[in-house]
Residue, then its C-alpha position, 0 to 999 in steps of 0.5 A: x564380981x567384976x563388972x565389964x563393958x565390951x568395946x568393939x573397934x573393927x574386928x577387935x573386942x576389948x573388955x573394960x571396967x564398967x563404972x568408968x567414963x568412956x574417955x578413961x576407957x579409950x585412954x586405957x586402950x590407947x585409942x584417940x577419942x578424936x579418931x572414933x565415934x562412939x555408939x551405944x544401942x544405936x545412939x551416939x554417946x559422949x566421952x563423959x558417958x559412964x560405962x554400964x555393966x554388960x553393955x557393948x559400945x561400938x566404935x566407928x573410925x572417923x576418916x578425915x580428908x585434907 
């Protein structure tokens, strides 16, 4: 049985392996960690957070001006 976490960015959903860190999942999906804010259950989480089976992580794009 595979354990999965769902990562949502805009209108796209990605299935990644639970038990890994958020940072490794973002790298696998080729998403720059600096370009998103990661939210689990309404709370911000860090890149070293461990992904849990069945949960959904929402990514919010960061817009920077210059």
